[in-house]
C-alpha positions, 0 to 999 in steps of 0.5 A: 272145943277141940279134942286132945285125945288125952284121958286122965284119971284123978288121983286119990286127992283129985289131981290130974296131970296136964300133959307136957305137949298141951302145957307147951302149946298153951304157954303154961310153965311150972309155977303158973297160976291156972283158973278153973271155971265151970261151964255147964257140965265142963270144967275149963282150965285157963292160964291166969292173967293178972288184970289191970289194976285200974279197970280189971281188964285182962287183955293187952296187959303190960307190966309198968313199975311192977304193976299190971296195966292195960294198954288203954290205961297206960295211954291215959297215964302217959297223957296225964303225965304229959299234962303234969310235965312228968312224962319224957320221951 
């Protein structure tokens, strides 16, 4: 875990502010969803990534017709479409 040098106090509602520099470095923009995890005595924040609608994987996700699909499932879909004669290059 890398120290950032930032120390923040929660406000009366328990909220903390993530500094702009840190948000930019992590690619977090206004309105993005953030996941919270507990790892022992640590609270871990992670930018939320929608999982693949088929296998629930969260890596190598692309959007296809408004749905989030991983590369592996996308290849399977294209193969299925080729078999059925639906896929055109």
